[in-house]
C-alpha positions in Angstrom: 84.9 86.5 105.4 85.3 89.9 106.9 88.9 90.1 105.7 87.8 89.4 102.2 85.2 92.1 102.3 87.8 94.6 103.6 90.2 93.7 100.8 87.5 94.1 98.2 86.6 97.5 99.7 90.2 98.6 99.6 90.6 97.4 96.0 87.4 99.4 95.0 88.8 102.5 96.7 92.1 102.2 94.8 90.3 101.8 91.5 88.0 104.8 92.2 91.0 106.9 93.3 92.8 106.0 90.0 89.8 106.9 88.0 89.4 110.2 89.8 93.0 111.2 89.2 93.0 110.2 85.6 95.4 107.3 86.0 92.8 104.8 84.9 90.3 105.5 82.1 87.7 102.9 81.2 85.4 103.5 78.1 82.7 101.2 76.9 83.2 100.5 73.2 80.4 98.1 72.5 77.0 97.8 74.3 75.5 94.6 75.5 72.5 93.0 73.8 70.2 90.4 75.4 69.9 87.1 73.5 66.6 86.8 71.6 66.4 83.4 69.9 70.1 83.0 69.4 73.3 84.8 70.4 73.6 88.0 72.2 76.5 90.3 72.7 78.7 90.9 75.7 79.8 94.5 76.4 83.3 95.4 75.5 85.5 97.9 77.4 88.7 99.7 76.6 90.9 100.5 79.5 93.8 103.0 79.3 96.0 103.0 82.3 99.0 105.1 83.2 102.5 103.8 82.8 105.4 104.0 85.2 108.9 103.5 84.0 111.5 102.6 86.6 115.2 102.6 85.6 118.6 102.4 87.2 121.6 104.6 87.0 125.2 104.0 88.1 126.8 106.9 90.0 130.0 107.2 92.0 129.4 108.7 95.4 132.3 110.0 97.6 131.9 108.6 101.1 133.8 110.2 104.0 136.2 107.9 105.9 136.1 107.7 109.6 139.1 106.8 111.8 138.7 105.6 115.4 141.7 105.8 117.7 141.8 104.0 121.0 142.9 106.2 123.9 146.6 105.8 124.7 148.3 105.2 128.1 148.2 108.9 128.8 144.8 110.6 128.7 144.5 114.0 127.1 143.8 116.8 129.6 140.2 118.0 129.7 139.5 121.7 129.1 
């Protein structure tokens, strides 16, 4: 139960941060009306959210080659 409340709190913080930065914009386009004898009307909202496009690109990258030589029978003198 506690984990669920923590997740809901984090989700609320993410939504508030998105609204504060302008990434998410929520506008009410129709107000709610209580039902009298019949019907009623639910509120309507329009949400504009930011868009992120992710693409790929093919490039050729030159990678240096490394050669490892095992020491021979005669060691090189230390300096």
